[in-house]
C-alpha positions in Angstrom: -5.5 -90.9 -15.6 -5.3 -94.1 -13.8 -5.0 -94.1 -10.0 -4.9 -97.3 -8.0 -6.0 -97.0 -4.4 -6.7 -100.6 -3.5 -3.4 -101.7 -2.1 -5.0 -103.7 0.8 -6.5 -105.9 -1.9 -3.3 -106.5 -3.7 -0.1 -104.6 -4.6 1.6 -104.5 -8.0 4.6 -106.8 -8.1 7.7 -104.7 -8.0 10.3 -105.0 -10.7 13.0 -106.4 -8.4 10.7 -109.3 -7.4 9.9 -110.0 -11.0 13.6 -110.0 -11.9 14.2 -112.6 -9.1 11.3 -114.7 -10.4 12.6 -114.6 -13.9 16.1 -115.7 -12.7 14.5 -118.7 -11.0 12.3 -119.6 -13.9 15.2 -119.5 -16.4 18.2 -120.8 -14.4 17.1 -122.1 -10.9 14.1 -124.1 -12.0 15.0 -127.5 -10.5 13.0 -129.4 -7.9 14.3 -128.1 -4.5 14.1 -131.5 -3.0 16.6 -133.0 -5.5 20.2 -133.3 -4.3 21.8 -132.6 -7.7 23.0 -129.1 -8.7 19.7 -128.2 -10.4 17.8 -129.0 -7.2 20.5 -127.3 -5.0 20.1 -124.0 -7.0 16.4 -124.0 -6.4 16.8 -124.9 -2.7 19.3 -122.1 -2.3 16.8 -119.6 -3.8 14.2 -120.8 -1.2 16.6 -120.5 1.7 17.6 -117.0 0.7 14.0 -116.0 0.7 13.4 -117.7 4.0 16.1 -115.4 5.5 14.6 -112.3 3.8 11.1 -113.0 5.1 12.3 -113.9 8.6 14.2 -110.6 8.8 11.0 -108.7 8.1 9.5 -109.9 11.4 12.8 -110.6 13.3 12.3 -114.3 13.3 14.6 -117.3 13.1 14.6 -118.4 9.5 13.9 -122.0 10.5 10.6 -120.8 11.9 9.3 -119.7 8.5 7.2 -122.2 6.5 6.2 -121.1 3.0 2.8 -121.8 1.5 0.4 -120.5 -1.1 -0.7 -117.3 0.8 -2.3 -115.8 3.8 -5.4 -118.0 3.6 -3.4 -121.2 3.8 -1.3 -119.8 6.6 -4.3 -118.9 8.6 -5.9 -122.3 8.1 -2.6 -124.0 8.9 -2.4 -122.0 12.2 -6.0 -122.8 13.2 -6.1 -126.5 12.1 -2.5 -127.2 13.0 -3.3 -126.5 16.7 -6.8 -127.9 16.7 -5.8 -131.2 15.2 -3.6 -131.9 18.2 -6.7 -132.6 20.2 -9.0 -135.7 20.1 -12.0 -133.9 21.5 -13.4 -130.3 21.0 -11.9 -127.6 23.1 -12.3 -123.8 23.3 -11.1 -121.2 20.8 -11.1 -117.4 20.9 -11.2 -115.1 17.9 -12.3 -111.5 17.4 -15.6 -110.5 15.8 -13.7 -108.8 13.0 -11.5 -111.6 11.6 -10.8 -112.2 7.9 -12.9 -115.0 6.5 -9.9 -117.3 6.3 -10.1 -117.4 10.1 -13.8 -117.0 10.8 -14.9 -119.6 8.2 -12.8 -122.5 9.5 -13.6 -121.6 13.1 -17.3 -121.6 12.2 -16.9 -125.0 10.7 -15.2 -126.2 13.9 -18.0 -124.8 15.9 -20.5 -126.9 14.0 -18.3 -129.9 15.0 -18.7 -129.2 18.7 -15.9 -126.8 19.4 -16.6 -123.9 21.8 -15.9 -120.5 20.3 -15.8 -117.1 21.9 -15.8 -114.1 19.5 -14.5 -111.0 21.3 -16.5 -107.8 20.7 -15.0 -104.6 19.4 -15.8 -101.0 20.0 -17.1 -98.6 17.5 -13.6 -98.1 16.1 -13.1 -101.9 15.7 -10.7 -102.3 18.6 -10.6 -105.1 21.2 -10.4 -104.4 24.9 -7.7 -106.7 26.3 -9.6 -107.1 29.5 -12.3 -109.0 27.5 -9.7 -111.5 26.4 -8.5 -112.1 29.9 -12.1 -112.8 31.0 -12.8 -115.0 28.0 -10.0 -117.5 28.6 -11.1 -120.8 30.1 -9.2 -123.8 31.4 -9.8 -125.6 28.0 -8.8 -122.6 25.8 -6.2 -123.9 23.4 -5.8 -121.1 20.9 -6.5 -117.4 20.5 -6.4 -115.8 17.0 -6.7 -112.1 16.7 -6.1 -110.2 13.5 -3.2 -107.7 13.7 -4.8 -105.0 11.5 -8.3 -105.1 10.0 -8.2 -104.8 6.2 -11.6 -103.1 5.8 -11.3 -100.3 8.4 -7.6 -100.2 9.1 -7.7 -100.6 12.9 -4.6 -102.0 14.5 -5.2 -104.3 17.5 -3.2 -104.1 20.8 -1.4 -107.3 19.9 1.4 -107.0 22.4 -1.1 -106.8 25.3 -3.2 -109.7 23.9 -0.1 -111.9 23.4 1.1 -111.2 26.9 -2.3 -112.2 28.4 -2.1 -115.5 26.4 1.5 -116.1 27.6 0.3 -115.6 31.2 -2.4 -118.2 30.7 -0.1 -120.5 28.6 -2.5 -120.3 25.7 -1.2 -120.4 22.1 -1.5 -117.0 20.3 -1.8 -116.5 16.5 -2.2 -113.3 14.6 -3.1 -112.7 11.0 -0.6 -110.0 10.1 -1.2 -110.1 6.3 -2.3 -106.5 6.3 0.2 -105.2 8.8 3.4 -106.7 7.3 5.4 -104.2 5.3 3.2 -101.3 6.6 4.3 -101.3 10.3 7.3 -102.7 12.1 6.8 -106.3 13.3 9.0 -108.2 15.8 7.8 -111.6 16.9 10.4 -111.8 19.6 9.3 -108.6 21.3 5.6 -109.4 20.8 5.9 -112.9 22.1 3.7 -114.4 19.3 3.4 -118.1 18.7 2.1 -118.0 15.1 1.9 -115.2 12.5 0.6 -115.3 9.0 2.1 -113.4 6.0 1.2 -112.9 2.4 3.5 -111.9 -0.5 1.1 -110.0 -2.7 0.2 -107.5 0.1 3.8 -106.2 0.2 4.7 -106.0 -3.6 5.6 -109.6 -4.0 3.8 -112.0 -6.4 0.5 -113.6 -5.7 0.6 -117.3 -4.8 3.1 -117.2 -2.0 2.7 -116.7 1.8 4.3 -117.8 5.0 3.5 -118.9 8.5 5.8 -118.1 11.4 5.9 -121.0 13.8 7.6 -120.3 17.2 10.4 -122.8 17.7 9.3 -125.7 19.8 5.6 -125.3 19.0 4.1 -128.5 17.6 1.6 -128.2 14.7 -0.2 -130.9 12.8 0.4 -130.2 9.0 -2.6 -129.7 6.7 -1.0 -131.6 3.9 0.6 -135.1 4.0 3.2 -136.0 1.4 6.8 -135.3 0.8 7.5 -133.4 4.0 8.7 -130.2 2.5 9.1 -127.1 4.5 10.5 -129.0 7.5 7.4 -131.2 7.5 5.0 -128.3 8.0 3.9 -128.0 4.4 4.2 -130.9 2.0 4.3 -130.2 -1.7 6.9 -129.0 -4.1 7.5 -125.4 -3.4 6.6 -122.6 -5.8 10.2 -121.4 -6.1 9.7 -118.4 -8.4 6.9 -117.0 -6.2 8.9 -117.6 -3.0 12.0 -115.9 -4.5 9.9 -112.9 -5.4 8.3 -112.9 -2.0 11.8 -112.8 -0.4 13.0 -109.9 -2.5 9.9 -107.9 -1.8 10.1 -108.6 1.9 13.7 -107.4 2.1 13.0 -104.2 0.1 9.9 -103.3 2.0 11.8 -103.8 5.3 14.6 -101.5 4.1 12.1 -98.8 3.0 9.6 -99.2 5.9 10.4 -96.1 8.1 10.6 -93.6 5.2 7.6 -95.0 3.3 5.5 -95.3 6.5 6.1 -91.6 7.2 5.3 -90.6 3.6 2.0 -92.7 3.5 0.8 -91.3 6.9 1.3 -87.8 5.4 -0.7 -88.6 2.3 -3.4 -90.5 4.3 -3.9 -87.6 6.7 -4.0 -85.1 3.8 -6.7 -87.2 2.0 -8.7 -87.3 5.3 -8.4 -83.5 5.4 -9.5 -83.1 1.8 -12.7 -85.1 2.5 -13.4 -83.7 5.9 -15.8 -81.1 4.6 -18.0 -83.8 3.0 -20.8 -84.7 5.4 -21.7 -87.7 3.4 -18.5 -89.5 4.4 -18.0 -90.6 8.0 -14.6 -92.1 8.8 -14.6 -95.6 10.1 -12.0 -97.5 12.2 -9.6 -96.2 14.8 -8.1 -92.9 13.7 -5.1 -93.2 16.1 -4.3 -97.0 16.0 -4.5 -97.2 12.2 -2.6 -98.6 9.2 -0.5 -95.8 7.7 -1.8 -96.2 4.2 -5.5 -96.8 5.0 -8.7 -94.7 4.8 -12.2 -95.9 5.2 -15.6 -94.3 5.3 -19.3 -95.1 5.7 -21.7 -93.3 3.5 -24.3 -91.4 5.4 -27.0 -90.8 2.8 -30.7 -90.7 3.6 -32.3 -93.4 1.6 -35.6 -91.5 1.4 -34.2 -89.1 -1.1 -33.5 -91.7 -3.8 -35.3 -94.5 -5.6 -32.3 -96.8 -5.2 -29.8 -96.7 -2.3 -26.3 -95.4 -2.9 -24.0 -98.1 -1.5 -20.3 -98.6 -1.3 -20.4 -100.7 -4.4 -22.0 -97.7 -6.2 -19.1 -95.5 -5.4 -16.6 -98.2 -6.4 -18.2 -98.5 -9.8 -18.4 -94.7 -10.3 -14.8 -94.2 -9.4 -13.7 -97.0 -11.6 -15.4 -95.2 -14.6 -13.2 -92.3 -13.7 -10.0 -94.5 -13.7 -9.7 -94.7 -9.9 -9.6 -98.0 -8.1 -10.9 -98.4 -4.5 -13.0 -101.1 -2.8 -16.0 -101.5 -0.6 -16.7 -103.8 2.4 -20.1 -105.2 1.5 -20.2 -108.4 -0.6 -22.5 -108.9 -3.6 -23.7 -112.5 -4.2 -26.4 -113.5 -6.7 -27.4 -109.9 -7.1 -28.1 -109.4 -3.4 -26.0 -107.0 -1.5 -24.8 -108.3 1.8 -23.9 -105.9 4.6 -20.3 -105.9 5.8 -19.9 -108.3 8.8 -17.1 -106.1 10.0 -19.2 -102.9 10.2 -22.0 -104.9 11.7 -19.7 -106.1 14.4 -18.6 -102.5 15.1 -22.2 -101.5 15.7 -23.2 -100.0 12.4 -26.7 -100.6 11.1 -27.6 -102.9 8.2 -28.1 -99.9 6.0 -24.8 -98.3 7.0 -23.0 -101.6 6.6 -23.6 -101.6 2.8 -22.1 -98.1 2.6 -18.5 -98.8 3.5 -15.7 -97.8 1.2 -11.9 -98.2 1.5 -9.0 -96.3 -0.1 -5.6 -97.7 0.5 -2.4 -96.0 -0.7 0.8 -97.4 -1.9 4.4 -96.9 -3.2 3.2 -95.2 -6.4 0.6 -92.9 -4.8 1.4 -89.2 -5.1 -0.1 -86.0 -3.6 -1.6 -85.2 -7.0 -3.3 -88.6 -7.0 -5.1 -88.0 -3.7 -6.0 -84.5 -4.6 -7.6 -85.6 -7.8 -9.3 -88.6 -6.1 -10.9 -86.2 -3.5 -12.1 -83.9 -6.2 -13.6 -86.8 -8.3 -15.2 -88.5 -5.3 -16.9 -85.3 -4.2 -18.2 -84.8 -7.7 -19.6 -88.3 -7.8 -21.4 -87.8 -4.4 -22.7 -84.4 -5.6 -24.1 -86.1 -8.7 -25.6 -89.0 -6.9 -27.0 -87.0 -4.0 -28.1 -83.6 -5.4 -29.9 -82.6 -2.2 -26.8 -83.0 0.0 -23.9 -81.1 -1.5 -20.2 -81.5 -0.4 -18.7 -78.1 0.2 
């Protein structure tokens, strides 16, 4: 029995998106910048996808710039604003950003840029009042993740964006985890920049998009042929973009029903694991992605020769045919605590014990019931002195 519960890492490409990619590869394979019929067919495929992706977030299609994925979109948002300035200014991010935001901002900080990292509470949520206080006269960009991939917490984006508008500060949000899971409307939210990724919503890997509010000036990361309305030079990956468009359209159509179904499964899995004292839920249980569960292992280390970490549970579940993920990173054999859990106030020991289970279109009630049973069995075996009821 194979059960995949790591949909926040990537989703399986749906058959409709694969069909669109096959169509492009076989009959619409021209260079979209060429003006002959082969190029026009490829260009038409891209523009159709642009409308499909724009509809997912209620955006003007001309405000969508395609790229290689969420990481590129995030870097384009940060550097596209930063590079408008000749001297370092002030940036604001949260303390729980994805590395594709935190890493370039850390690099900018080393070059003299001032950076404020907003704190989060124990549930991983920002207090909008902290943002209002943090804004300075030279603040030129605020970037706050929409939904945290590791703990599932959804931020108060509408309030944060409103504060930025009041202070005339550009606002970006990394919505890679939120898109396709909850409704997004850039018009109502008043967002200036928003990042998307295809493979998080059942499209192919290798495609993403950045929403750029009409009238907002960005300096492109890449110089060259001026594709994507000058925002992103380079011949577009037409098959991936076409698959992205189809996936975006379908996930938008199915959103309300699928969101309700996933919330039911998510809450049921929380219930099934509630009698296990070794698993403590992390993240905000109210403001949470509908498909997302996360826990921190609470296992006394003194009982064991080696600590039981999130990675341990991932490996054990994998042997049972169940795929989940953990938050801690392992580099050169050394386990590094999750920076997200550390920012939320968890200890170093607790921060290597995070696990994440994320549900998807194929997840069934039988899947989560079996997963709960197997997970409890694994914890019982690894921690014989602390038994899950």
